[in-house]
Steps between C-alpha positions, in 0.01 A plus 500: 500500500429765237706810439520816285196725476356683201284798602279608209378858532658824619222687681460579870429142606792363298720765663418356844529136392839559339629666817382209712643244257836676523477496880455121479722418202704260712198272463353623170821536297533735204220753444398616149248782463333507158254748345409669172696801625847395617567847642233443764667172598834677534343765726387223734851353505642844577259530793594155632870590494440845644323346800765227540247221463716244317569232762739274305728713284612198302154459345392699194217751479442621146237609247363379167246634252204276419161502331313295758222421251752305288496154659796378295713801595415456868580130486835582341573764764420248778744249353770757418496640854477161668195624692315225684244733664297764315318778691243659270446861612410643160150601395258204518458504118822297478411228752421229250808550281724492807324198645544306173868598482552368854319174428711453185831582671439332836528821704271555796238771432317743727292813456305749711184556292259316271550514123295765321404519137573864405164532328293354784442604859354310795411186308260238635619328819695315614769694312777240542287246316497718186873472438748381765324191634469364147874423527474300822519163324800605292685623810437169673605305191824702466563516880502878464467717811259792448383700801226745414419828676783527753509876568317629805145511371483258332767298679556561868128544564443157341763351733329674794189294417685166492692595816174584677344171391808306615536666841179675603189347335338171418261678262519850352170677422597856398822654368520877467829614345577859596757725327544856615774755440497762776782689336557836334721551192435873456386474135163626377417155370697178449454124511720284721576249226471486121213743416393300199457174692355687800215660301421183306398345832230761547261385228302226676491360850492120500470371856426163664184504711331187642714279276401667174632783283322835540570813297467839669548857378847644550545706820130459587542307829715637780558468873723649770749257656716568804846378394795437735743793510339703216157524668157539341504499121227492235534197272306411185400160365711416193574207278851357525718212383522301823126442526513296178732232638387514864144426394629167364765410755354621833152372594360833619144623452598861426827655380520875443771755423489852640729791411534839660448818295481864601211718383749699293627189323148385416399845375796522266448142385133573424589801289765306307256214441214724393731670250596160359867527601496161678385319186714218357341543156707688239380834357623717211615858539415770245845437346415132445721375782358195678545511877365309800369752760607282791859481368506879457378542856773263621762707316401827669446372854800474740705182488413310822867468598543879468266545797746327735719792620205703634270219616401501869266276697430130499310227321294225661404190303334205664217250521205509737409132525194352670431133556491227763751302705383197701145609432553849647475818294831676455632814325853629429664784313832392349696789348816690417593865566753659264658844535561712188798693641670182625464345152664802342785494748572133431436465127408845358143373461156550651282260698260397219789386279678351804206284606456371144871451424626320811268191493616368158859505631396296802335263254817487288707406807255222589519371143880524511521291816238253381221568752268653241644342186177306447544405130141593414277808471355632828361815658659629817236361737573143385850503654620457859460850648739472794843519334380785277370723781809430713727595210289800409559651843879466464466687167313792654128413501381389844170320544290598803181340629217643709246260646167677516 
């Protein structure tokens, strides 16, 4: 049994995860929230207490300041706080320093996104092989548990694939991962999670077609899909983290990721891109000040968590999976519906942050009770899907399945 959780990061997803950890602190123990800005951590704690989400009042929930790029400082924080589980919800630039600190200290590690080099975008696939997977042997040697990509996408959608293979298919041919937000936040323009990371995804589309990597132009391929509850939505082919592990771990011919965007969103995004405001490369102002346009854009756009009070509508994220069972062609859509207003009522959050922040807590509970404490590095689809999806429903994210 492991106990005591260190949540690194204090954004919208960390807000949700900290709430859910506090709701389950009878299992998870003390909760420490750490970030560069301690004030943001304290705001999350205030929200948790305001909503009455601390289950076991005898357990501590507190904050610490940390530079997550400093491996030694993170390792010391893990030891000082007695944290045996680390949930990395900071920007993906810090993944490797946190992973190394966990391996060194013996704490279990998890994250929700692939590491990114700040100066590079959409590197050659598979992305995990560029950084994380290079530490597989060390994790095995040190008996270190590291679970990669355990948000919703990547994360739950990966588990949907392994669940489908376990219960519905002998062979999977095509996986289409669909992510649509049929909600309205009332702002002129905003991203639903970190704008900097969001826009870095829209540089190249790496996708897995006929068992090989294919690069397509961003937002150049679209289709209309009739989703449960939210109805017909236009979705665009995009590159995304989960394809890069699923292509290795699930023997499917084609794996694609589709995301929904409104015409307004794409028009604004095109203008920003054409002006160079989505660039990760630094530029100098007339005064000699060096700035990164993408970081400036992040600073002026609304904080994703600030959208929560006014958000209406629902999200639908799921996998359309085609394959065969007993030699007969079969197709299912396995998915989750999440309501923005319900998320705000429960946790003062919105559905995008909720769907990303709840799964790592389910993972933490499974590590704490030993079911997923695998003592090696894995991606979500390599683990037994059943206990995870059962637990996820008790935490607020129900899985539904349509057989087509």
